[in-house]
C-alpha positions, 0 to 999 in steps of 0.5 A: 361334182359337175355343178361344181365344175360348171360353177367353177368354169363359169366363174373362170370364163367370166374373169376371162371376160372381164380380164379381156375387157380391161386390156381395152384401151382406156380411150376407146371406152372414153371415145365411145362414151363421148368423152375421154376416159380419166386415166387417158392423156388429152390430146390437145391442139394449141390455136395462136401460140406466139405468145400466152398460148405457149405457156398454156401448153408447157403447163400442159406437157404432160398431155398430147400436143398433137397440133398447133396452128398459128398464122404466123409461122415465122414468130413461131418456128422455135415454138413448132421445135418444142413440140416435134410431133405435133401437126402444124397449121396456118388455118383452124379450119383445116386444121378441124377438117383434117384431124378434128377427129384426133382432137379432144380439146383445144387451147385458143390465145388468137387476137380477141376478134377470133376468140368466139369464132374459133371457141363457138366452132369447137364446141359444137365439135364436143371440144373441151376449150380453154381460151384466153382472155378476154374471153370475146370480143363483144357481149353477145358473143360471150353469152354465146359461148356460155350458153352452148358450153352449157349445150354441149357439156363440155370442160371450158376455161379462161385463161385468166391464170391468177383465179386459181391462186390463193392470193386471189381465192383468200380475197373472198375470205376475208370478205365473207368473214366480215373483217372489213364490213360491208364493201360500198366501192373497190378501185382497180388500176392497172400499169397497162397498156405496155403497147401502143396505144391512143395514136392513129391509123398508119398510112404506110403499108408494109410488105407482109412476111412470106410467114404471115397468112395476114387474111387469116389474122384480119379473119372476121374484121374489115380487111387492112393493110399490113403494117408492123405496128400491129403484128405481133402482140401490138394488136391489142390497142387496136379496135378492129382485134383487141380490146385495149387495157381494159379487155386485156386486164380486167379479166384478170382483176375483177376476178376475185371481185366478182368471186368475193362479192357475187356481182352480175350485171352492172345498173350503170357504166361511165367512162372518160379518157385521154383522146378518144381515136376511132381506130385505137384505144385511149392511152389512159382511161376510167370507167365507173361500173355501178352493181346493186345490192345483192342479198348476204355472202359467206358463212357470216352471211355478210350483206352486199349493198349497191356498190361502184366499181371503179377501174384506171389505166394508163397511169392513172390511179385512185387516190391513196385511202387516207392513212395508208403510208406513202411507202406501202403499195397498193396492190392494184385493188382496193376494197373499201369496206364499212369496217376496214380496207383491203389493200395489197394483201393488208388491212388498213387497220393493221389487224392481222388477216387468219380467216378459215378458208370457204373454197375449194383449195386449188394445188395445181395449176390453172391449165391443169386443173381445166385437164383434170375437169375434162377427163371427169364426167360431165355429168359430175364433173367438178368445175373450174374456177373459171368456166365459161359460167362464171368467165362469160358473164365477167367478160360481158361486162368488161366489155360492156365497159369496153363499149362505153368508153367508145360511147363517151362522146354522148356524154352521160352515163349509159344505163346497161340491161345485162339481160338483153345486153344493151344500153337503154339511154341511147335514144334511136335518133341520138348521134354520137361523134367517131373520129371526124364522123358523127353517127347513129349512137344505138346502130354504133352501140349495137354494132360494139355488143354484136359485131358484123363478120366480114370475109365469108366469116359466120358465127353459130347460131345463139342456142334456143 
């Protein structure tokens, strides 16, 4: 009887201990492990919320929006009202210093030139990162964020929201089924820019609004006097802060292409455009990327031959494929295969598209799929579709294309060494004209691919 009572007492005490453990908040247990527990809400900070950033936060409304940071409080006043409990900051560095321990994850939608600066600091602080496209302003910055995310095992996602959509992902299923044969060429066009491009730097200096911290907007770029033509939103066309139409849209348009055709780095990049100015992206441009053969893909083991990827913007478009009626929209992307042509979700042959999916079906938003992944253990996390392992290499190609546009004065097809992030056929003493100045072409190319930071800002070092 004593043995039975002792056993019963032990079980009761053990049950009480287990029950006692379960009432400890899961957030405490998650924080002790260095990660957020799956049952918790994420504590999210939004950095740069005047445009796309607020839309991302709205799609994460189920989580705790604990802080909002933006350099222009006047532009964001209505957004502050949407999240009244969120602490407000002008400077992301002050936010990290004061409440960094309260933040699990950040959503970054600032101008392109500050993406890597903010995201790299967040990653080394073990914060999960949702970063708007383009991922970065330069190829080096893309590689840096990719390696940092791998080192710190944080959950990442680039904000090319269509990548989680069924339409984008169906492209891969069609190609992997073998319906259109081997894809030898893809053409992409966009109606961008929808902001001023191809214009000269304004000479007039405007008074900085009292609600705008212009020096924080400038960040690591060279200081420029304020003009209303730059902010808000219209910064995209200016090389100091943006990447033009190519950088803005290609991270959307290229994702299904890279996914379906398993593209890596291109071998060559060739570009041409309307008038090329030193400070502002051209109004219209064409860029051709060539890629080497890459084995096979899909259950049908479809060969992936050498191919070209052509980009058009500013009203320029590819030629309409022979046989496509004039009243049929091309859909922005045309896949030329050896058996058929895919455009706008249709086949040129008119065959019905009915192929099984060979990919994960995503039934939640791009943002919430990232939230889901943030809450999973890093060792068995199901990654979002555009985490930095995917988005980093994609973005390297995009911004290498942007650099090639700026180097088109060389009058040659540039050979690209993706592993080392450099153009290999620019001679040491070769020059190129940039506006009214003639500069060393190799030094100019290196600056486009790895920026010099100004105003006391410093980028995190590249991991070994």
